[in-house]
Each structure stands twice: as C-alpha cells, then as structure tokens.
VOLUMDREN-421661 format. One record per residue (C-alpha): x, y, z; residue number from 0; residue in one letter. Coordinates in steps of 0.2 Angstrom, whole numbers. Example, Ala and Ser with C-alpha at 12.3 -4.5 7.8 and 13.67 -1.06 7.14 Angstrom:
east, north, up, i, aa
62, -22, 39, 0, a
68, -5, 36, 1, s
END
This chain:
east, north, up, i, aa
-102, 311, -1178, 0, x
-83, 312, -1176, 1, x
-79, 309, -1195, 2, x
-92, 323, -1200, 3, x
-83, 335, -1188, 4, x
-66, 329, -1195, 5, x
-73, 331, -1214, 6, x
-79, 348, -1211, 7, x
-63, 354, -1204, 8, x
-51, 346, -1217, 9, x
-62, 349, -1233, 10, x
-58, 368, -1233, 11, x
-40, 366, -1229, 12, x
-37, 352, -1242, 13, x
-45, 364, -1255, 14, x
-34, 378, -1250, 15, x
-18, 367, -1251, 16, x
-23, 360, -1268, 17, x
-26, 378, -1274, 18, x
-9, 384, -1269, 19, x
-1, 369, -1276, 20, x
-9, 372, -1292, 21, x
-5, 391, -1292, 22, x
13, 387, -1288, 23, x
16, 373, -1300, 24, x
24, 385, -1313, 25, x
36, 391, -1300, 26, x
40, 374, -1294, 27, x
44, 368, -1312, 28, x
59, 380, -1313, 29, x
75, 371, -1312, 30, x
92, 378, -1308, 31, x
106, 369, -1317, 32, x
121, 364, -1307, 33, x
132, 370, -1321, 34, x
127, 388, -1317, 35, x
132, 386, -1299, 36, x
150, 381, -1303, 37, x
163, 395, -1301, 38, x
171, 392, -1316, 39, x
155, 396, -1326, 40, x
152, 412, -1316, 41, x
169, 419, -1321, 42, x
168, 414, -1339, 43, x
151, 422, -1341, 44, x
153, 439, -1349, 45, x
136, 444, -1342, 46, x
142, 442, -1324, 47, x
153, 456, -1317, 48, x
163, 451, -1302, 49, x
164, 465, -1289, 50, x
180, 468, -1279, 51, x
178, 462, -1261, 52, x
174, 476, -1249, 53, x
188, 477, -1235, 54, x
184, 487, -1219, 55, x
198, 495, -1208, 56, x
202, 485, -1194, 57, x
196, 491, -1177, 58, x
208, 495, -1165, 59, x
211, 480, -1154, 60, x
215, 480, -1136, 61, x
219, 467, -1123, 62, x
204, 460, -1114, 63, x
209, 464, -1096, 64, x
215, 482, -1100, 65, x
211, 496, -1088, 66, x
193, 501, -1093, 67, x
187, 483, -1093, 68, x
195, 480, -1076, 69, x
186, 495, -1069, 70, x
170, 491, -1077, 71, x
170, 473, -1070, 72, x
175, 478, -1053, 73, x
161, 491, -1053, 74, x
149, 478, -1060, 75, x
155, 465, -1046, 76, x
153, 479, -1033, 77, x
135, 483, -1038, 78, x
130, 465, -1039, 79, x
137, 462, -1021, 80, x
127, 477, -1015, 81, x
112, 471, -1024, 82, x
115, 453, -1015, 83, x
116, 461, -998, 84, x
101, 473, -999, 85, x
90, 459, -1007, 86, x
96, 447, -993, 87, x
91, 460, -980, 88, x
75, 464, -988, 89, x
70, 446, -989, 90, x
74, 443, -971, 91, x
63, 457, -966, 92, x
48, 450, -975, 93, x
50, 457, -992, 94, x
49, 447, -1008, 95, x
60, 446, -1024, 96, x
52, 454, -1038, 97, x
64, 447, -1051, 98, x
58, 430, -1058, 99, x
75, 423, -1061, 100, x
82, 427, -1045, 101, x
66, 421, -1036, 102, x
71, 403, -1040, 103, x
86, 406, -1029, 104, x
79, 417, -1015, 105, x
75, 402, -1004, 106, x
92, 402, -996, 107, x
107, 414, -994, 108, x
118, 402, -1003, 109, x
107, 401, -1018, 110, x
105, 419, -1019, 111, x
124, 421, -1018, 112, x
126, 409, -1032, 113, x
114, 419, -1042, 114, x
123, 435, -1040, 115, x
140, 427, -1042, 116, x
134, 419, -1059, 117, x
127, 435, -1064, 118, x
145, 443, -1062, 119, x
153, 429, -1070, 120, x
140, 430, -1085, 121, x
145, 448, -1088, 122, x
163, 444, -1090, 123, x
159, 428, -1101, 124, x
148, 439, -1113, 125, x
160, 453, -1113, 126, x
174, 442, -1118, 127, x
162, 433, -1132, 128, x
160, 451, -1139, 129, x
178, 455, -1137, 130, x
184, 440, -1146, 131, x
171, 443, -1161, 132, x
177, 461, -1163, 133, x
162, 470, -1155, 134, x
172, 481, -1143, 135, x
159, 494, -1139, 136, x
146, 479, -1136, 137, x
159, 472, -1125, 138, x
159, 488, -1113, 139, x
141, 490, -1115, 140, x
137, 473, -1107, 141, x
146, 479, -1090, 142, x
137, 497, -1091, 143, x
120, 488, -1094, 144, x
123, 476, -1079, 145, x
130, 491, -1067, 146, x
113, 501, -1071, 147, x
102, 487, -1068, 148, x
111, 483, -1052, 149, x
111, 500, -1046, 150, x
93, 503, -1050, 151, x
89, 486, -1040, 152, x
99, 493, -1025, 153, x
90, 510, -1026, 154, x
73, 501, -1027, 155, x
77, 489, -1012, 156, x
83, 503, -1001, 157, x
67, 514, -1005, 158, x
55, 500, -1001, 159, x
END
C-alpha cells in the first residue's frame, strides 16, 4: 500500500523532470571557452568595445560625531529613555507590552532597561555602518526613524 502511494506521487514528478531535462539538453550542451574569459583575449578582440569606467563625484564627507549626529543621537536616546519609563510604568499598572521583541525583556526592569539601551546602541552602530559605507542620508535616517517610533510608542502608552 505504501509503495503504491509513493509510486503515484513520484511518477508524475519523474516524468516532468525528464521532460525538462530533455528540453534543456541543447542549452546544457553549450560550452564557454576559458580563452574567452581571459582579459587579453577581450582586449585583443575587435568586436568588443571597452567602455570607460564611470566615475561619480565623491559625496561630501563629514565626521561621524558631528553636530547633527550628536543632536540626533541625544534625541534618540532621550526618546528611548522616555519610552522605557512610560513602558515600565504601564507594565507596573497591569498593562502589557505590545512589541513582541520587547515583550521578551518585559519580565523585569533590568531586562527592559537592557532592551532600550541596546536599541540606542544599535541606532549608533547602524548609523556608523552607513557612515562608513558612504550612505550619509541613510546614516541620519536611522536616527530619525528611531525617534519617530519611540515618540509614537510614548504617545500611545500615555494615551492608554
């Protein structure tokens, strides 16, 4: 009984695989010569035109701890602290944590503090990563998104 069931499942699948492998055989028969992949043969070929590499102007660079980032990080830390205080008071008065990530740490005040401190440190770390890779607008956007989400959480907790 078990073998009949397995055969009925695998027969159509085997037929489909064989059909596709038969149809793909001409495509699989094509070979690429390694001589074509050598840079010397590419440069020597009259059929291949080598384009000039495109150069982009350098984005204006700035120090990571400039005035704007310092203000953004301080504001982000302040809103994270406010979110911690309001969330802790809400949990003490019988409320519940709605964020599933923070809910893991909501069992104790120390765990909640570690969560919000990690959030603030994570904002700085991701901003630094964007700074080092030259994405300066994204570097600032990380802080702005965190400020917005923390401010929204504080307002929601104060309303409820």
